C-alpha positions, 0 to 999 in steps of 0.5 A: 060406120055409116056410108052416105050416098055417093052420086055422079052428075055433070057440073052443067046439071042443075043442083038438087036439094039432096046433093049434099056436098058437091065436089068437082073432080076434074083436073081442068075447070069446065068450059062455060062455067063461071066459078061464082055460079058453079054451085060447088063446095070443093074442087078436088083436082088432085083426085083427077086422072093425070093429063096423060091418062085423060088424053090417052083415054079420050072418053072412048067407052071401049077403053074404059076398063083399061082406063079404070085400071090405070086410073086406080093405079094413079090413085095409089100415088101419095097426092091422089091417095090423100085427096081420095081419103078426103073424099072418103071422109066426106062420104062418111059424113054426108051425101056426096055428089061428084061433079064432072064436065064429061058427057058420059058420066058412066064412063068417067073418073067420077064413076070410078071414084063413086064406086071406090067411095062405096067400097068398104075400107 
């Protein structure tokens, strides 16, 4: 089955015509973004890292490998797995742009999710 492109962007960036389905993957709503103006198709907060993990990580790049391992463990819980399966289904049908408020998208949960969604399976 064909897999479409999965991208990662900041929610503060302008939407692009080829973004496909725009999905916010943060647990908390981003500061300064009005819900009416967010230009998102879905908010899948159940796929976001737990508050405890997010606070432990603190977006410190040196902790990213350990964050990713812990986050992947969290994604095995039933609620997160259901949300991840939903994202997989979207990615099989269309291009998906994962949105986050994080400044460093390469060291974010959205980057981890993008890699997972591109893996076979």
